[in-house]
C-alpha positions in Angstrom: 0.0 0.0 0.0 3.0 2.3 -0.1 1.7 3.9 -3.3 -1.7 4.8 -1.8 -3.0 8.3 -2.6 -4.2 10.8 0.0 -7.8 10.0 1.1 -7.8 6.7 -0.7 -10.7 4.3 0.0 -10.5 0.6 -0.6 -13.6 -1.4 -1.5 -14.0 -4.2 1.0 -14.1 -7.1 -1.4 -13.4 -10.6 -0.3 -9.9 -10.4 -1.8 -9.2 -7.2 0.1 -10.3 -8.7 3.4 -8.1 -11.7 2.7 -4.9 -9.7 2.3 -2.4 -9.7 5.2 -2.7 -6.0 5.7 -3.4 -5.1 9.3 -6.9 -3.7 9.9 -7.1 -0.8 12.4 -10.6 -0.4 13.8 -11.1 3.2 15.0 -14.6 2.6 16.5 -15.2 2.8 20.2 -14.2 -0.2 22.4 -17.9 -1.2 23.0 -18.5 -1.4 19.3 -15.3 -3.5 18.8 -16.3 -5.9 21.6 -19.7 -6.6 19.8 -17.9 -7.7 16.7 -15.1 -6.7 14.4 -13.5 -7.7 11.1 -11.2 -10.8 11.3 -7.7 -9.9 12.5 -8.5 -6.3 13.3 -7.1 -4.4 16.3 -8.9 -1.6 18.1 -7.2 1.8 18.3 -10.3 4.0 18.7 -10.7 7.7 17.8 -13.0 8.1 20.8 -13.5 6.0 23.9 -17.0 4.8 25.0 -17.7 7.8 27.1 -16.6 10.3 24.4 -18.7 8.5 21.8 -21.7 8.6 24.1 -21.3 12.4 24.6 -21.0 13.0 20.9 -24.0 10.8 20.2 -26.2 12.7 22.7 -25.0 16.0 21.1 -25.9 14.7 17.7 -29.4 13.8 18.7 -30.1 17.1 20.3 -28.1 19.6 18.3 -27.3 18.0 14.9 -24.2 16.8 13.1 -22.1 20.0 13.0 -22.4 20.5 16.7 -21.5 16.8 17.3 -18.5 17.1 15.1 -17.2 20.2 16.9 -17.7 18.4 20.3 -15.7 15.4 19.0 -12.8 17.6 18.1 -13.0 19.3 21.5 -13.0 16.0 23.3 -10.1 14.5 21.3 -7.6 17.4 21.4 -4.3 18.4 22.9 -2.4 15.7 24.8 -5.2 13.2 24.3 -5.1 13.6 20.5 -1.3 13.2 20.5 -1.5 10.0 22.6 -3.9 8.5 20.1 -1.8 9.7 17.1 1.3 8.2 18.7 -0.5 4.8 18.9 -1.6 5.0 15.2 1.9 6.1 14.1 3.5 3.2 16.0 1.3 0.6 14.4 1.6 2.0 10.9 5.4 2.2 11.3 5.4 -1.6 12.0 2.6 -2.3 9.5 3.0 0.1 6.6 0.2 -1.7 4.7 -2.4 -1.1 7.4 -5.9 -0.1 6.6 -8.3 1.8 8.8 -12.1 1.5 9.1 -15.0 2.7 11.3 -18.7 1.9 11.3 -19.6 3.1 7.9 -16.3 4.5 6.5 -17.3 8.1 7.1 -16.5 10.5 9.9 -14.2 8.7 12.2 -12.0 6.9 9.8 -11.9 10.0 7.6 -10.7 12.2 10.5 -8.0 9.7 11.4 -6.9 9.5 7.8 -6.7 13.3 7.5 -4.8 13.6 10.8 -2.3 11.0 9.6 -1.9 12.6 6.2 -1.0 15.9 7.9 2.0 14.1 9.3 2.9 12.6 5.9 1.4 9.1 6.6 -0.9 7.9 3.8 -3.2 5.2 5.3 -6.1 3.9 3.2 -9.5 3.2 4.7 -12.3 0.8 3.9 -15.1 2.3 1.8 -18.3 1.7 3.7 -16.4 0.6 6.8 -17.5 -2.2 9.0 -21.0 -2.4 7.7 -19.9 -2.8 4.0 -17.2 -5.4 4.9 -19.8 -7.3 7.0 -22.2 -7.5 4.0 -19.3 -8.9 1.9 -18.6 -11.6 4.5 -22.2 -12.5 5.1 -22.7 -12.8 1.3 -20.0 -15.5 1.3 -22.0 -17.5 3.9 -25.3 -17.1 2.0 -23.6 -18.3 -1.2 -22.0 -21.3 0.7 -25.4 -22.3 2.1 -26.5 -23.0 -1.5 -23.5 -25.2 -2.3 -23.4 -29.0 -1.9 -22.7 -30.1 1.6 -22.5 -33.3 3.7 -23.3 -33.6 7.4 -21.5 -36.1 9.6 -23.7 -37.5 12.3 -23.1 -40.0 15.1 -23.6 -40.6 18.8 -21.6 -38.5 21.3 -18.0 -39.6 21.3 -17.8 -40.7 17.7 -15.0 -38.2 17.0 -17.0 -36.2 14.5 -14.9 -33.1 15.0 -11.7 -35.1 14.4 -13.1 -36.2 11.0 -14.1 -32.6 10.1 -10.5 -31.6 10.8 -9.2 -34.4 8.6 -11.1 -33.2 5.6 -10.0 -30.3 3.4 -13.7 -29.3 3.0 -14.4 -29.7 6.7 -15.8 -26.6 8.5 -15.3 -26.8 12.2 -18.3 -25.0 13.6 -17.4 -25.9 17.2 -13.9 -24.5 16.7 -15.3 -21.2 15.5 -17.8 -21.1 18.4 -15.1 -22.0 20.9 -17.4 -24.6 22.3 -17.7 -28.4 21.9 -21.4 -28.3 21.4 -22.9 -30.2 24.4 -23.7 -29.2 27.9 -20.1 -30.1 28.8 -18.6 -28.3 25.8 -17.7 -24.9 27.3 -14.0 -24.0 26.9 -11.8 -21.8 29.0 -11.6 -18.2 28.0 -14.1 -15.7 26.5 -16.4 -17.1 23.8 -16.7 -15.1 20.5 -19.5 -12.6 19.9 -22.1 -13.7 17.4 -20.7 -11.3 14.9 -17.1 -12.5 15.3 -18.3 -16.1 15.0 -20.1 -15.3 11.8 -17.1 -13.5 10.3 -14.5 -16.2 11.0 -16.9 -18.7 9.7 -17.3 -16.7 6.5 -13.6 -16.5 6.0 -13.2 -20.2 6.5 -15.9 -20.9 4.0 -14.3 -18.5 1.5 -10.9 -20.3 1.9 -12.3 -23.8 1.2 -13.9 -25.4 -1.8 -17.4 -27.0 -1.9 -18.7 -29.4 -1.2 -18.4 -28.5 2.5 -18.5 -31.0 5.3 -20.1 -30.1 8.6 -20.7 -31.9 11.9 -24.3 -32.5 12.9 -25.1 -29.7 15.3 -28.0 -27.9 17.0 -28.4 -24.4 15.6 -27.1 -23.0 18.9 -23.5 -23.9 19.8 -22.6 -22.4 23.1 -23.3 -18.7 23.1 -23.7 -18.4 19.3 -26.0 -19.5 16.5 -25.3 -20.8 13.0 -26.5 -18.2 10.5 -30.1 -19.1 9.4 -29.4 -19.6 5.7 -26.5 -21.9 6.4 -28.5 -23.8 9.1 -31.4 -24.3 6.7 -28.9 -25.7 4.1 -27.5 -28.1 6.7 -31.0 -29.3 7.6 -31.5 -30.3 4.0 -28.1 -31.7 3.4 -27.5 -35.5 3.2 -26.1 -37.2 6.3 -23.6 -39.9 6.9 -23.6 -41.8 10.2 -20.6 -43.0 12.2 -21.3 -46.0 14.5 -18.7 -46.9 17.1 -18.9 -49.1 20.2 -19.3 -47.5 23.7 -15.8 -48.3 24.9 -14.3 -46.6 21.8 -16.5 -43.5 22.3 -15.7 -43.4 26.0 -12.0 -43.0 25.2 -12.8 -40.1 22.9 -15.1 -38.4 25.4 -12.5 -38.8 28.2 -9.9 -37.2 25.9 -12.1 -34.3 24.8 -14.0 -33.5 28.0 -11.5 -34.4 30.7 -7.8 -34.7 29.4 -7.9 -31.8 26.9 -10.0 -29.7 29.2 -7.6 -30.2 32.1 -4.7 -29.3 29.8 -6.4 -26.1 28.8 -7.3 -25.1 32.3 -3.9 -26.0 33.7 -2.2 -23.9 31.0 -4.5 -20.9 31.5 -4.8 -20.9 35.3 -2.1 -23.1 36.8 -2.6 -26.6 38.4 -4.5 -25.5 41.6 -6.9 -22.9 40.3 -7.2 -24.7 36.9 -8.3 -27.9 38.7 -10.9 -26.1 40.8 -12.3 -24.3 37.7 -12.5 -27.4 35.6 -14.2 -29.3 38.4 -16.7 -26.5 38.9 -17.5 -26.5 35.2 -18.1 -30.2 34.9 -20.2 -30.3 38.0 -22.3 -27.3 36.8 -22.8 -28.9 33.4 -24.2 -32.1 35.0 -26.5 -30.1 37.3 -27.9 -28.2 34.3 -29.3 -31.5 33.1 -31.4 -32.0 36.2 -34.8 -31.6 34.4 -33.9 -34.2 31.8 -32.0 -36.6 34.1 -34.4 -36.5 37.1 -33.3 -35.9 40.7 -32.5 -39.5 41.6 -30.3 -40.1 38.5 -28.6 -36.7 38.8 -27.7 -37.5 42.5 -26.2 -40.8 41.5 -24.2 -39.3 38.7 -22.9 -36.5 40.9 -21.7 -39.1 43.4 -19.9 -41.0 40.7 -18.4 -37.8 39.4 -17.2 -36.8 42.9 -15.6 -40.3 43.3 -13.9 -39.9 39.9 -12.4 -36.5 40.7 -11.0 -37.9 44.0 -9.5 -40.9 42.2 -8.2 -38.7 39.4 -6.5 -36.3 41.9 -5.0 -39.2 43.8 -3.7 -41.4 41.0 -3.6 -39.0 38.0 -5.6 -41.5 36.0 -8.5 -39.8 34.2 -10.1 -43.2 33.3 -11.8 -43.0 36.7 -14.3 -40.6 35.0 -15.7 -43.5 33.0 -17.8 -44.3 36.1 -20.1 -41.4 35.4 -19.4 -40.8 31.7 -20.5 -44.3 30.7 -24.0 -44.1 32.3 -24.4 -40.5 31.1 -23.9 -41.7 27.5 -25.9 -44.9 27.7 -28.8 -43.5 29.8 -29.1 -40.0 28.5 -27.1 -38.9 25.4 -27.5 -42.1 23.3 -31.3 -42.5 23.7 -31.8 -38.7 23.0 -29.6 -38.8 19.9 -31.2 -42.0 18.6 -34.6 -40.5 19.0 -33.5 -37.4 17.0 -32.2 -39.7 14.2 -35.4 -41.6 14.1 -37.3 -38.4 13.5 -35.1 -37.3 10.6 -36.9 -36.8 7.3 -34.3 -38.8 5.4 -32.2 -41.9 6.3 -28.4 -41.6 6.4 -26.8 -41.8 2.9 -24.1 -44.1 4.5 -23.5 -45.8 7.8 -20.2 -47.2 8.9 -17.2 -47.1 11.3 -15.1 -44.0 11.7 -12.6 -45.1 9.1 -15.3 -46.3 6.7 -17.2 -43.0 6.9 -14.0 -41.0 6.4 -13.2 -43.0 3.2 -16.8 -42.6 2.0 -16.9 -38.8 2.6 -13.5 -38.3 0.9 -14.7 -40.3 -2.2 -18.1 -38.4 -2.3 -16.4 -35.0 -2.1 -13.9 -35.9 -4.8 -16.7 -37.2 -7.1 -18.7 -34.1 -6.6 -15.8 -31.8 -7.3 -14.9 -33.8 -10.4 -18.4 -33.6 -11.7 -18.4 -29.9 -11.1 -15.2 -29.4 -13.0 -16.4 -31.3 -16.1 
């Protein structure tokens, strides 16, 4: 971007959003926290309080008065501090691009201030809203493309299969949640907008047919975009069938071993253990209405014994004592009932390896027929 002209605006096409140029979001922090463009950093022109004051002024006194107030609020040493932050980032990322909500006032002001110091930094035309429309169009177009959905009882390693396929879209990974009551992960989950944006970029970077895991529309704190969800509901399914012992190994790895590694890494062994334990107990308690009081109490006792044994011996296999009945008495019957109500039977049923081979062959055939 070293050849950019003063005041240049870049159309937020998909190719533009794919470039490695750093995106500088000059909106207020509260706007950024609700959702931003993938890979953007927040260096706001105004903080939340300043933005609120300008917004109130605009509603009561109009645009010119609001603009004057904004310049008064961000002036002197405060303006210089923010200029220093922008200068520092642009010095390290000369291809940086700035944007605000609609590509108007705020990004234009920042662009002019930088130009006064000899720094030519382009901005996105139409800002965040235009770029978001571009990304959501990708998802809407992908919803109309051929897809396959991988189904199977809990513990069938469906996510592992998604990751093994070049057309696999890891919805749970984008949601930062494993999809069940026990699927919460350490750290802050993404906003709905951030989830949608990273999903769009993933779809844009892969070639149809796409392969998805069988999910509810809601995954943790986010929802699959409606157009894509409707496409998944209509897509053919393939079904993995694996024995309970095999699935228990997967569940223990995903919901105990991996979770413990994440908590220990994030919080240390003592606090990490306490937080993981609280999460798993709370997840079980949330199933009270479906499990019933007596069964919940039995599973909580088995879970307590498992934690004690795990802490004493370091062997996570002790958790099979409560995971096994949770699968066989709750998750498996519920999932089999959902499968029985499906409008179409699975296109293929087999072991994990058989389904993987089938899906790879089906994807290759679809792509070959699309190329001819």
